[in-house]
C-alpha positions as CSV (number, residue, x, y, z in Angstrom):
1,M,-9.8,5.6,-1.4
2,S,-9.6,3.9,-4.8
3,K,-6.4,2.5,-6.2
4,H,-5.7,2.5,-9.9
5,K,-2.9,1.7,-12.3
6,I,-1.8,3.3,-15.5
7,T,0.6,1.7,-18.1
8,I,3.1,3.8,-20.0
9,A,5.6,2.2,-22.3
10,K,5.0,-1.2,-20.9
11,K,5.6,-0.1,-17.3
12,T,2.7,0.1,-14.8
13,Y,2.4,3.0,-12.3
14,E,-0.1,3.2,-9.4
15,Y,-2.1,6.2,-8.2
16,E,-4.8,6.7,-5.6
17,I,-7.8,9.0,-5.4
18,T,-9.5,9.6,-2.1
19,P,-12.7,11.6,-2.1
20,K,-12.9,14.3,0.6
21,K,-15.6,16.9,1.4
22,N,-16.6,20.0,-0.6
23,G,-15.9,18.7,-4.1
24,V,-12.3,17.9,-3.4
25,S,-10.3,14.6,-3.8
26,H,-6.8,13.8,-2.6
27,F,-4.6,12.4,-5.5
28,V,-1.4,10.5,-4.9
29,C,0.9,9.3,-7.7
30,A,4.5,8.8,-6.5
31,A,5.7,8.2,-10.0
32,A,4.6,11.7,-11.0
33,G,5.6,13.3,-7.7
34,I,2.0,14.2,-6.9
35,D,0.5,14.1,-3.3
36,Q,-2.1,16.8,-3.0
37,D,-5.8,17.8,-3.1
38,F,-7.6,18.7,-6.4
39,L,-11.1,19.9,-7.2
40,N,-13.1,16.9,-8.4
41,E,-13.8,18.8,-11.7
42,D,-10.0,18.9,-12.3
43,I,-9.4,15.1,-11.9
44,P,-10.3,14.2,-15.5
45,R,-7.8,16.7,-16.8
46,L,-5.2,15.5,-14.3
47,L,-5.7,11.9,-15.5
48,N,-5.4,13.0,-19.1
49,D,-2.0,14.7,-18.3
50,L,-0.8,12.0,-15.9
51,P,1.3,10.0,-18.6
52,E,3.2,13.2,-19.5
53,L,3.7,14.1,-15.8
54,I,5.1,10.7,-15.0
55,K,7.4,10.8,-18.0
56,N,8.7,14.2,-17.0
57,E,9.2,13.1,-13.4
58,Q,11.1,10.0,-14.5
59,T,13.3,12.0,-16.9
60,Q,14.1,14.5,-14.1
61,K,15.1,11.6,-11.8
62,Q,17.4,10.2,-14.5
63,Q,19.1,13.5,-15.0
64,N,20.3,13.8,-11.4
65,D,23.6,12.2,-10.5
66,V,24.7,11.1,-7.0
67,L,27.9,12.5,-5.6
68,T,29.3,10.8,-2.5
69,I,32.2,12.4,-0.7
70,R,33.9,12.0,2.7
71,I,34.5,15.0,4.9
72,P,35.7,15.5,8.4
73,K,32.9,15.2,11.0
74,E,33.6,18.7,12.3
75,L,33.0,20.1,8.8
76,K,29.7,18.2,8.4
77,I,28.5,19.5,11.8
78,S,29.5,23.1,10.8
79,L,27.7,22.8,7.5
80,Q,24.6,21.4,9.1
81,K,24.5,24.2,11.7
82,E,24.8,26.8,8.9
83,A,22.1,25.0,6.8
84,N,19.7,24.9,9.9
85,K,20.5,28.6,10.7
86,L,19.5,29.6,7.1
87,G,16.4,27.5,7.2
88,Y,17.3,24.7,4.7
89,K,15.3,21.5,5.2
90,S,18.3,19.3,4.6
91,L,22.1,19.5,4.3
92,A,21.8,18.3,0.7
93,H,19.6,21.3,-0.3
94,F,22.0,23.7,1.4
95,I,25.0,22.2,-0.4
96,R,23.2,22.3,-3.8
97,F,22.4,26.0,-3.1
98,K,26.0,26.7,-2.2
99,L,27.3,25.0,-5.4
100,S,24.9,26.8,-7.7
101,S,25.8,30.3,-6.4
């Protein structure tokens, strides 16, 4: 594994590249929301695009607002059961789906 840094607009972001077998490397950059394998031949292109990917991820994070509400425990349990039944990985994903439909 090799750790690296990239500076964008005076802010430094870290990323890691871990070589694997068969011409593949695992690439992790939390700031860009990336944690996956890439062909070694695609790594230079990924590094070239990394500043834009980081900017897009940071913009996306800034556009989301947090909503905190209090609900009765029974309602939360009921919502959680429905979310689980429908295969949602979290109650938050389920509620976002319900609000958007």
